[in-house]
N, C-alpha and C positions, 0 to 999 in steps of 0.2 A: 410819752414816758414821764416818770416823776421828775427826772432831771430837767426836761423841757418845761414842764409846768412851773417849776421853781425858778429856772434860769431866766425866763422872760422878766420876772419881777426883780431879780438881781440886776439885770441890765438897766431896767428903769431906774433903780436906786443909784447906780453908777452915773447915769446921765443926769439925774437930778443934782448930783454933787459935782457936775462938770467934768467927769472922767469919761474919756472916750473908750468904749468897749463894745464888743460884739458877742453874739452867741452862736456857737456851733453845736448842734445836737449830735450825739454819737450813740448808736444802738448796736447791740450784738445779735439781734434777730429782727425779722420783718415787722414793721408796724404800719404797713400800707395795705390798702385793699388789693388783693391778689387772687388770681385763679389757682395759684400753686399752693398757698398755705393759708390756714385759718389764723385768726387772732390767737395769741398765745394762751389766752384764758378760755378757749373753746376747744373741743375735740377736733382733731385733724381728720378730715373726711378721706376715705379710701379712694384710690384712683378710679375704681369702677363705678362710683356713686354718680347717678345722673344729677345734673345741676350742681356739680361739685364747685365750679367756679363761682356761681351765684351764692352758694352757701358761704364760701370763704370770704367773699366781699362783704356779705351781710354781717358776718361775725366781727369784722374789723370796725364797721360802723357802730355795732352794738357795744363792742369792747371799749371803744373810745368814749362813747357817751356814758357808759357805766363808770369808767374810771374818773371821768370828769365830775360826775355827780358826787362821788366819794370825796373828791379833793377840793371842790370849790369853797366850802365853808372854812376848812383849815387854811386854805391859801389866803382868803380875805383876812382871817384872824392874824396870820403871820405878817401880812402887809402892814397892818396897824401896829402890832406889838413888837415886831422884830425890825422891820425896815422903816417904820415911821411914815408909811405911805397911806393915802386915803383908801378906804374900801371902794370896790368896784361893783357894778351890777353884774349879775350872772352873764349877761350878753357881752359886757366889756371883758370879763375874765376869759370867756370862751374865745373871743376874737383874738386876744393876745396869743393864746396857745396855737391858734390856727394860722398864724402868719407864716410866710414861706422862709423860715429860718434855714440857713445852710445845714444840711443833715448828711452825716456819714453813716452808712451801714457797714460795720466792720466784720463782715462775714463773706464767704465765697459766693459769687454769682453762679459758680458751677454747682454748688450744693443746693442753692435755692435761687433759680433764675428770677431776676426782677421783672416786673410787668413792663410791657411796652410803654405804658402810660405813666411811668415813674416821673414825677415832676422834675423840672430843670434844677430846682434847688436841692436835690437829693442825688446821691450816688451810692452804689454798692461797690466797695473798694477791693474786696478780698480780705483774708485774715491778716491781722496785725501780729506778726511773729517777732518776738525779741530774740536776738542772737545770744548764744551762751556767754556768760560773763567770764568764765575761765577761772574763777576764784573759788567756786564751791567744791568741797571735797566730800565724797560719800563716806558714811560711817563704815568702820571696818566690819561690823557684824553683817551689814547688807552685802558688802563685797564677798565675804566668805559664803553667805547663803547663795548668792547667784552662782558662785564658782562650784558649789557642791552638787549641782544637779542640772537637769534640763530647765529651760526658761520657765519661770512660774507664771501664773495668772495674777495680774494686779487687780485688786478690788479697791476702788477709790470712789467713795460717795461724798467726800468733803464733809460738810456739816449737815447733810440732808437726811440720812437714813438711820441714824442711831436710835432716835425716838426715845420713848420713856424707858426702854429696857435694852440698852446697847449690848448687854451680855447675851441676851436671848438672840439678838440679831447676829452677834458674832458666832454663836453656836450654829445658826442656820448656814452662815457662810462657810464655816469649817466643814459642816456636813456636805455641802454642795461640792466643795473642792475634793473631799475624800471620795465622794461617789463618782466624780468625773475622773479620778485618778491623776489629778494635777497638784503640783506644788503651788503655793500661793503666797502673795504679799498682801496684807491688809493694812491700808492706810487708816490710821487712827482718826484723824480729823477732829472737828468739833463734835462729831457724833459719838466720840469716845468709844470707838470700837477696839477690839483686840485686847481688852483688859482682863482676860481670863487665861488660864494655862492653855497654851497652844501646842499641837504636836510638832515634832521637829521639821515636818515638811511645810510648815506655815510660819511666816515671820510678820510681826506687826511693826510698822515703820511710821516715822514722822514724815513731814513734807520733804519731797525729793523733786528736783527739776524734771519735768516731763521729757525734755530734750535728752537728758542723760539716761533716764530709766526706761522709757517706753521701747527703745530699740532692743532692750534686753529681756522683754517679757513675751509670752506667747499670745496673750489676749488681755483685754481690759474690761472689767465689769464696772460700769459707772452709771451715774444718774441722768446723763444726757444734757449736762450744762454745755453752753456754747463753747467754752474754753477747752474742756476735756474732749469734747467731740472733735474739735479741730485738731488737737494734739494727736489723738489716736489715728485719725486719717492721714495726717502728715507723716506719722511714724509707720504707716502701713500695717497697723495692728488691728485685727478684728475686735469688735466690741459686743458686749452684751449690755443692753441698756435697760435700766429699771427706773423709768420716769416717775416723778412724784407730782410736780405741778409746773405751771407756767410754760416756758418755751421748751422744757425738757421733752414733752410729748412730741413736739414738732420735730426736733432733731432726731429723736428715736425713730419716728416714722420715715423721715427722709433717708436715714442710714439704711433702713430696710428697703425702701423703694429704689435706692441706687445700687443695691446689691452689695453693700459694705458691712452688713451686720444681719444676724437672724432677727426674727420678730421680737420686739421689745416685750418685757414682762412688767406690766403695771405693778406698782408697789403692793396693792391690795391682793394681788394674785401670786406674790412671791412665795415660793416654797423651795426647800433644798432640792427636791427632785426636779422641779422646773428649771432651776438655775443650773443644776448639773447637766441637764440635757442641752441647755442653750450654750453652755461652755464647750461641751463636746462638739456641738455643731459649728460654733465659731472657729474652733481650732481645726476641725477636720474637713470643712467645706472648702475645697480647692477653688471654687468659683469666687468666694469672698476674697481669698488671697490675690487672685488674678485681678479682680476689680480694684482692690486697694493699690496694687502696683501701678495700675493705669491712672488712678485718680490722684494720688499724692503728687506726682510731677506737675499735673495741671494746677493744683492749688498753689504749689511753690512758685510757679511761673507768674502768678497773678500780682505779686509784689504789692500787697495791700497797703503797706506803709507808704511806699513810693507813690501809689495812685492817690492816696489821701492827701499827701503833701502837694502834689501837682494840682489836684482839684481845688484845694483851698487857695492856692495862689491866684486862681482865676475866678473863684466864687466867694471869696471872703467878703462879706457884705456888712457894711455899717448902715443900719436902717433906723434912723431916728424917727422917721415918719410912722413906724409901726408901733411906737410906744405911746 
């Protein structure tokens, strides 16, 4: 990941200045060769595809080397101009990033099982879930909307899906909600959605804690980010995923494979009719609700934060020989 590629050089800088420091990499999705999941920048292979495991392992190697080729020149430039360190050969740069730094994968091993050959310097901890702070207060308009009718569908794309014409996207979302017969909440986000007149059955909202809001909605339409994926499953809410890039496709496919969501709708295929049909399926499919009821307690029992702390106590490594 970008953090690891940069972090190894920051550790070197600290050690050159006589400061004792170590590096721990943290990832929200798999970055190891696996028979279960492709590299996040490659399409996820369906379960029925022959040679699926080989394809997934190959994509990780290709993804790593492609990312490396993009970064090696900027990294050397930053070493010289920002950190005051000498430039390194391509081989030296590559070997630094390939060292066995302690690595935490902060997602559920139930959602994506780790490979049997996961190296000893890495572990999959489970999700890191923050407890509610108790200080946040919901806006009065949101409370009134929730109390005025049945649970709405939450549409939350963060900064991903507004695009160049957020008003047109908002019109599509409104049409999908109306065609499905559902009330809706549209999270504005950085995508700037919800800035047109909305019918009384739909409310545009700003950021709201997932732990407070998700138990009060019927389903969630989202982009498939690691965080919102975890939150919806933990809240036992069915999802409709519209992946755009990166690990979003991976999480979208895994939700479908685990029977926790209908088939994802790639962004380029998104229409009001397709979204309305997927919303209806997500809410009406009793199988999804049953699977979510079984999955959420399993994820909660994993204690990702506790596992991470325990693992770090035994695997925290200061490795000056690797610099």
